[in-house]
N, C-alpha and C positions, 0 to 999 in steps of 0.2 A: 430358657424363650431366646434366641439367636433374635440379635438385631439386625438393620437392614443397614448396610454400610450408602453411605450418599454417598451419590460422587460432588468431584471436585469440582464443578460447575452448575452449584446453587443458584449462585447469582450470574442475572444476565451477562451483570457487569466481567466477571471474572470473564466468562469466556467470550465477549467481545474484546477483552484481554490479549486473551491466546489467540485468537485470529486477527489481533494487529501482528502480536508479534512472527505468527507463523508466515503472513505475507507482508513483511516488512524483510524479515528474513534470505525471503526467496527474492524479491525484486530485489534487490543488497547484490544476493549472489547471482543472479541474472544480467547483470550490470556488470560487471566481474569490481565492483567496489571501485567504481568512477564514474565521477559527476559527469553531471549531462550540462552542467550550465558552463563552468570553468576549467572541466577535463582534466583532475585534482584526485588523484587515484589515492586510497586509503582503505581501512579496515570497518572491523563491525563496528569499533570506537568515534568513527570521526565521519562515516560516510552514511548519511541516512537516507529513508522512501520519502522524498518528497513528490506531494502530492499537484501534479500543472493546477487544478481546480481545489481548492480547499478541502481538507475530510471528512469536513460539515456537508457538502454535501452526498447526504446514504447512499445512491444509486450509485452514485459513479467513486464514492470508496474507496472499494478493493476491485475498479478497470484495470487489470495490467495497464493501460495504456495513457488512464492516467496518473503514472507513478513510476517512478525515477527513481534510480538511486542519486541523489545530491548530497555534497559536501554540506560538515555542521554548518561552515558557513557562511555560502548561499541561502539553505534551507534556513535558518534563523537569522541570520546576524542582517542579510540582506532579504528576510522575510519570500525566501522564492527566488530571486533574483527573473523574476517575470516577465520582462522582456526580452534576456535570452533564453530562456524556456523558450516561451511562445514559441521563439524560432528555430528553437529542437525540436519541440513537439510538430511544426511543419516542415522541415527536410522530414523526421524519421516515419510522418502518418499522416500527411499531404492536410491540407486544407477542410477537406469533407471530413474528417474521423477529426477532426477540432470543432466544429461544427459540431456533430455530434454527440461531444463530448457535453458542449455550451449548454444544447436542448438538451438531456438530460440529468443535467446538474440542480430541473428544479423539478423534477419525479422525486416524489413520495418512494419512502422505499422505509415499509418496519421489519424489523429483521429478529427473529424469536432465539432462543438461548440455541436451539436444533442451525437452525440458520448460520448461527457464530459457529458451532459445533466445524459443524461441514466443512465452510470455510478452512477454518486450519486445519483439517483432514487431509482437505483439498494441496493447500500448501507445501507442507510435512508430507506427503505425497512427491512432489515434487521437487522437493531440497535435494527427496532422497533417491531422485531421478540423478539427479544433479553427482552423487556419490559414486 
């Protein structure tokens, strides 16, 4: 009797982690490892994917407009350097997009394993396009 092989993503937490990593890798590469708030350049070890509006807002967690490369100091120690981040967001996208993100933050978004796997696939593909 042959055993059926289980997917490595049998738990939603593993699929979510894979999606987070792919998305984060893409954002940092897209922004050329340069912090949006202070301009510091770095690499994958000292540049984060910093969310303008926190990750807990599931509807915009994977919205590329809501996330930019941000040095660890600004993202973690300065808690996102929100005042500067806000100015940069207005310069980059304008008031209309900032308002849209603000309104989307309270939209409930239930994600399945398949949703997370699709996000991972999408951003791994985008990463390959950079190479």
